[in-house]
Biotite code that builds the C-alpha atoms (Angstrom):
import biotite.structure as struc

atoms = struc.array([
    struc.Atom([-0.763, 29.133, 44.960], chain_id="A", res_id=1, res_name="UNK", atom_name="CA", element="C"),
    struc.Atom([-1.798, 31.866, 47.284], chain_id="A", res_id=2, res_name="UNK", atom_name="CA", element="C"),
    struc.Atom([-3.201, 31.874, 50.309], chain_id="A", res_id=3, res_name="UNK", atom_name="CA", element="C"),
    struc.Atom([-6.393, 34.056, 51.221], chain_id="A", res_id=4, res_name="UNK", atom_name="CA", element="C"),
    struc.Atom([-4.343, 36.395, 53.271], chain_id="A", res_id=5, res_name="UNK", atom_name="CA", element="C"),
    struc.Atom([-1.992, 37.341, 50.293], chain_id="A", res_id=6, res_name="UNK", atom_name="CA", element="C"),
    struc.Atom([-4.968, 37.494, 47.876], chain_id="A", res_id=7, res_name="UNK", atom_name="CA", element="C"),
    struc.Atom([-6.921, 39.880, 50.357], chain_id="A", res_id=8, res_name="UNK", atom_name="CA", element="C"),
    struc.Atom([-3.052, 42.415, 50.466], chain_id="A", res_id=9, res_name="UNK", atom_name="CA", element="C"),
    struc.Atom([-3.063, 42.191, 47.008], chain_id="A", res_id=10, res_name="UNK", atom_name="CA", element="C"),
    struc.Atom([-7.017, 42.912, 46.295], chain_id="A", res_id=11, res_name="UNK", atom_name="CA", element="C"),
    struc.Atom([-6.764, 45.776, 49.068], chain_id="A", res_id=12, res_name="UNK", atom_name="CA", element="C"),
    struc.Atom([-3.622, 47.317, 47.191], chain_id="A", res_id=13, res_name="UNK", atom_name="CA", element="C"),
    struc.Atom([-4.859, 47.303, 43.374], chain_id="A", res_id=14, res_name="UNK", atom_name="CA", element="C"),
    struc.Atom([-7.950, 49.238, 44.724], chain_id="A", res_id=15, res_name="UNK", atom_name="CA", element="C"),
    struc.Atom([-5.702, 52.463, 46.174], chain_id="A", res_id=16, res_name="UNK", atom_name="CA", element="C"),
    struc.Atom([-3.863, 51.899, 42.834], chain_id="A", res_id=17, res_name="UNK", atom_name="CA", element="C"),
    struc.Atom([-6.673, 52.432, 41.097], chain_id="A", res_id=18, res_name="UNK", atom_name="CA", element="C"),
    struc.Atom([-8.902, 55.255, 43.317], chain_id="A", res_id=19, res_name="UNK", atom_name="CA", element="C"),
    struc.Atom([-5.742, 57.111, 43.905], chain_id="A", res_id=20, res_name="UNK", atom_name="CA", element="C"),
    struc.Atom([-3.162, 56.006, 41.366], chain_id="A", res_id=21, res_name="UNK", atom_name="CA", element="C"),
    struc.Atom([-0.033, 55.446, 44.046], chain_id="A", res_id=22, res_name="UNK", atom_name="CA", element="C"),
    struc.Atom([-0.952, 53.106, 46.947], chain_id="A", res_id=23, res_name="UNK", atom_name="CA", element="C"),
    struc.Atom([-0.508, 55.082, 50.151], chain_id="A", res_id=24, res_name="UNK", atom_name="CA", element="C"),
    struc.Atom([1.060, 53.365, 53.246], chain_id="A", res_id=25, res_name="UNK", atom_name="CA", element="C"),
    struc.Atom([0.869, 54.367, 57.333], chain_id="A", res_id=26, res_name="UNK", atom_name="CA", element="C"),
    struc.Atom([3.842, 52.847, 59.164], chain_id="A", res_id=27, res_name="UNK", atom_name="CA", element="C"),
    struc.Atom([4.148, 52.995, 63.003], chain_id="A", res_id=28, res_name="UNK", atom_name="CA", element="C"),
    struc.Atom([7.036, 50.420, 64.981], chain_id="A", res_id=29, res_name="UNK", atom_name="CA", element="C"),
    struc.Atom([8.413, 50.065, 67.976], chain_id="A", res_id=30, res_name="UNK", atom_name="CA", element="C"),
    struc.Atom([11.289, 48.651, 68.718], chain_id="A", res_id=31, res_name="UNK", atom_name="CA", element="C"),
    struc.Atom([13.131, 45.881, 71.924], chain_id="A", res_id=32, res_name="UNK", atom_name="CA", element="C"),
    struc.Atom([14.219, 49.429, 73.946], chain_id="A", res_id=33, res_name="UNK", atom_name="CA", element="C"),
    struc.Atom([10.777, 51.569, 73.309], chain_id="A", res_id=34, res_name="UNK", atom_name="CA", element="C"),
    struc.Atom([11.260, 53.690, 70.077], chain_id="A", res_id=35, res_name="UNK", atom_name="CA", element="C"),
    struc.Atom([9.005, 54.407, 67.921], chain_id="A", res_id=36, res_name="UNK", atom_name="CA", element="C"),
    struc.Atom([8.453, 55.012, 64.408], chain_id="A", res_id=37, res_name="UNK", atom_name="CA", element="C"),
    struc.Atom([6.139, 56.601, 62.695], chain_id="A", res_id=38, res_name="UNK", atom_name="CA", element="C"),
    struc.Atom([5.648, 57.933, 59.068], chain_id="A", res_id=39, res_name="UNK", atom_name="CA", element="C"),
    struc.Atom([4.608, 56.974, 55.237], chain_id="A", res_id=40, res_name="UNK", atom_name="CA", element="C"),
    struc.Atom([5.038, 55.867, 52.197], chain_id="A", res_id=41, res_name="UNK", atom_name="CA", element="C"),
    struc.Atom([4.108, 55.839, 48.678], chain_id="A", res_id=42, res_name="UNK", atom_name="CA", element="C"),
    struc.Atom([4.408, 53.443, 46.193], chain_id="A", res_id=43, res_name="UNK", atom_name="CA", element="C"),
    struc.Atom([3.419, 53.491, 42.560], chain_id="A", res_id=44, res_name="UNK", atom_name="CA", element="C"),
    struc.Atom([3.425, 49.955, 41.602], chain_id="A", res_id=45, res_name="UNK", atom_name="CA", element="C"),
    struc.Atom([1.861, 46.865, 43.446], chain_id="A", res_id=46, res_name="UNK", atom_name="CA", element="C"),
    struc.Atom([5.280, 45.352, 43.635], chain_id="A", res_id=47, res_name="UNK", atom_name="CA", element="C"),
    struc.Atom([7.290, 48.456, 44.975], chain_id="A", res_id=48, res_name="UNK", atom_name="CA", element="C"),
    struc.Atom([4.554, 48.416, 47.796], chain_id="A", res_id=49, res_name="UNK", atom_name="CA", element="C"),
    struc.Atom([4.632, 43.846, 48.048], chain_id="A", res_id=50, res_name="UNK", atom_name="CA", element="C"),
    struc.Atom([8.446, 44.328, 48.341], chain_id="A", res_id=51, res_name="UNK", atom_name="CA", element="C"),
    struc.Atom([8.392, 47.099, 50.621], chain_id="A", res_id=52, res_name="UNK", atom_name="CA", element="C"),
    struc.Atom([5.564, 45.615, 53.204], chain_id="A", res_id=53, res_name="UNK", atom_name="CA", element="C"),
    struc.Atom([8.015, 42.329, 52.768], chain_id="A", res_id=54, res_name="UNK", atom_name="CA", element="C"),
    struc.Atom([10.985, 43.759, 54.425], chain_id="A", res_id=55, res_name="UNK", atom_name="CA", element="C"),
    struc.Atom([8.920, 45.885, 57.167], chain_id="A", res_id=56, res_name="UNK", atom_name="CA", element="C"),
    struc.Atom([8.384, 42.657, 58.802], chain_id="A", res_id=57, res_name="UNK", atom_name="CA", element="C"),
    struc.Atom([11.700, 41.600, 58.073], chain_id="A", res_id=58, res_name="UNK", atom_name="CA", element="C"),
    struc.Atom([13.564, 44.363, 60.207], chain_id="A", res_id=59, res_name="UNK", atom_name="CA", element="C"),
    struc.Atom([10.811, 44.422, 62.380], chain_id="A", res_id=60, res_name="UNK", atom_name="CA", element="C"),
    struc.Atom([12.256, 44.177, 66.037], chain_id="A", res_id=61, res_name="UNK", atom_name="CA", element="C"),
    struc.Atom([8.915, 44.836, 67.975], chain_id="A", res_id=62, res_name="UNK", atom_name="CA", element="C"),
    struc.Atom([5.155, 45.488, 66.999], chain_id="A", res_id=63, res_name="UNK", atom_name="CA", element="C"),
    struc.Atom([4.359, 47.292, 63.809], chain_id="A", res_id=64, res_name="UNK", atom_name="CA", element="C"),
    struc.Atom([1.716, 47.283, 61.145], chain_id="A", res_id=65, res_name="UNK", atom_name="CA", element="C"),
    struc.Atom([2.706, 48.886, 57.392], chain_id="A", res_id=66, res_name="UNK", atom_name="CA", element="C"),
    struc.Atom([-1.514, 50.212, 56.456], chain_id="A", res_id=67, res_name="UNK", atom_name="CA", element="C"),
    struc.Atom([-2.881, 51.396, 53.174], chain_id="A", res_id=68, res_name="UNK", atom_name="CA", element="C"),
    struc.Atom([-4.264, 54.800, 53.663], chain_id="A", res_id=69, res_name="UNK", atom_name="CA", element="C"),
    struc.Atom([-5.829, 57.399, 51.638], chain_id="A", res_id=70, res_name="UNK", atom_name="CA", element="C"),
    struc.Atom([-3.044, 60.188, 50.169], chain_id="A", res_id=71, res_name="UNK", atom_name="CA", element="C"),
    struc.Atom([-5.030, 62.703, 53.124], chain_id="A", res_id=72, res_name="UNK", atom_name="CA", element="C"),
    struc.Atom([-4.813, 60.399, 55.920], chain_id="A", res_id=73, res_name="UNK", atom_name="CA", element="C"),
    struc.Atom([-1.219, 60.321, 56.145], chain_id="A", res_id=74, res_name="UNK", atom_name="CA", element="C"),
    struc.Atom([0.938, 60.293, 59.371], chain_id="A", res_id=75, res_name="UNK", atom_name="CA", element="C"),
    struc.Atom([3.618, 62.657, 59.431], chain_id="A", res_id=76, res_name="UNK", atom_name="CA", element="C"),
    struc.Atom([7.419, 61.252, 59.918], chain_id="A", res_id=77, res_name="UNK", atom_name="CA", element="C"),
    struc.Atom([8.126, 60.703, 63.783], chain_id="A", res_id=78, res_name="UNK", atom_name="CA", element="C"),
    struc.Atom([10.812, 58.661, 65.627], chain_id="A", res_id=79, res_name="UNK", atom_name="CA", element="C"),
    struc.Atom([11.929, 58.486, 69.390], chain_id="A", res_id=80, res_name="UNK", atom_name="CA", element="C"),
    struc.Atom([10.973, 57.426, 72.753], chain_id="A", res_id=81, res_name="UNK", atom_name="CA", element="C"),
    struc.Atom([12.294, 54.561, 74.992], chain_id="A", res_id=82, res_name="UNK", atom_name="CA", element="C"),
    struc.Atom([11.275, 53.008, 78.444], chain_id="A", res_id=83, res_name="UNK", atom_name="CA", element="C"),
    struc.Atom([10.602, 54.351, 81.070], chain_id="A", res_id=84, res_name="UNK", atom_name="CA", element="C"),
    struc.Atom([10.675, 58.181, 79.321], chain_id="A", res_id=85, res_name="UNK", atom_name="CA", element="C"),
])
């Protein structure tokens, strides 16, 4: 049985598919050296989105965010930085 959190994630993704025809996601992460990465991804199906969300979480070395957004609010890709700079 799915948890309430899993059902909520799927519900938000399905609402985005209905509203926009795709699932638009902004992501951000910081690794253990303090380097950050911003960007966005676009998914055509719920399955693609769920696989990417799981992979994103498994690859994190520090904090991160993987958030559904609208097509007019996408992060521009960027990466860089380190602790002490």
